[in-house]
C-alpha positions in Angstrom: 128.7 -75.0 118.2 130.1 -72.4 120.6 130.3 -72.9 124.4 127.6 -70.7 125.1 125.2 -72.6 122.6 126.5 -76.1 124.4 125.7 -74.7 127.5 122.0 -73.6 127.0 121.2 -76.8 125.1 122.4 -78.9 127.9 121.1 -76.7 130.9 118.9 -79.3 132.3 121.8 -81.6 132.5 124.1 -79.1 134.4 121.2 -78.2 136.8 120.5 -81.8 137.7 124.2 -82.8 138.1 124.4 -79.7 140.4 121.5 -80.4 142.4 122.1 -84.1 142.7 125.4 -83.7 144.1 124.0 -81.1 146.6 121.3 -83.7 147.5 124.0 -86.3 148.1 125.9 -83.8 150.3 123.0 -82.8 152.3 122.0 -86.6 153.1 125.7 -87.1 154.1 125.7 -84.2 156.3 122.3 -84.6 158.0 122.6 -88.4 158.4 126.2 -88.9 158.7 128.5 -91.5 157.6 125.9 -94.3 157.9 125.7 -96.6 154.8 121.7 -96.3 154.8 121.6 -92.5 154.4 124.3 -92.5 151.5 122.4 -95.1 149.9 119.2 -93.3 150.1 120.6 -90.2 148.9 122.0 -92.1 146.0 118.8 -93.8 145.0 117.0 -90.6 145.2 119.5 -88.5 143.0 119.7 -91.4 140.5 116.1 -91.9 140.4 115.5 -88.5 139.1 119.0 -88.2 137.4 119.3 -91.0 135.1 116.7 -89.8 132.5 118.2 -86.2 132.2 122.0 -86.3 132.7 123.1 -90.0 132.8 123.2 -89.7 136.7 127.0 -89.5 137.1 127.6 -87.4 140.0 131.2 -88.2 140.7 134.1 -86.2 138.9 135.8 -89.6 138.5 133.2 -90.9 136.2 132.9 -87.9 134.1 136.6 -88.2 133.4 136.2 -91.9 132.7 133.5 -91.0 130.0 135.9 -88.4 128.6 138.9 -90.7 128.3 136.7 -93.4 126.9 135.4 -90.7 124.1 131.7 -91.1 125.1 131.5 -87.5 126.3 133.0 -84.4 125.0 135.5 -82.4 126.9 133.6 -79.2 126.6 130.6 -80.7 128.5 132.9 -82.6 130.9 134.5 -79.4 132.1 131.1 -78.0 133.3 130.0 -81.3 134.8 133.2 -81.2 136.6 132.9 -77.8 137.9 129.3 -78.4 138.8 130.0 -81.6 140.6 132.8 -80.0 142.8 130.8 -76.7 143.8 
């Protein structure tokens, strides 16, 4: 499978990673460094993201999945890029 085909097949996963990370960032910026705000943001993105992409919005979690060989490195590069953006 080429990179383009892999990207198109997993497009919904990549979009939810990007949106989920952005939602968490928005909650952090609007509510501040209050645990309730961060918890609320994590709850919302996990609620919607777990069924689509596995809801690992942290690049460290993605890296560990690659090291444990539970995720292909080809997809992990895209995930990590979208999580950092």
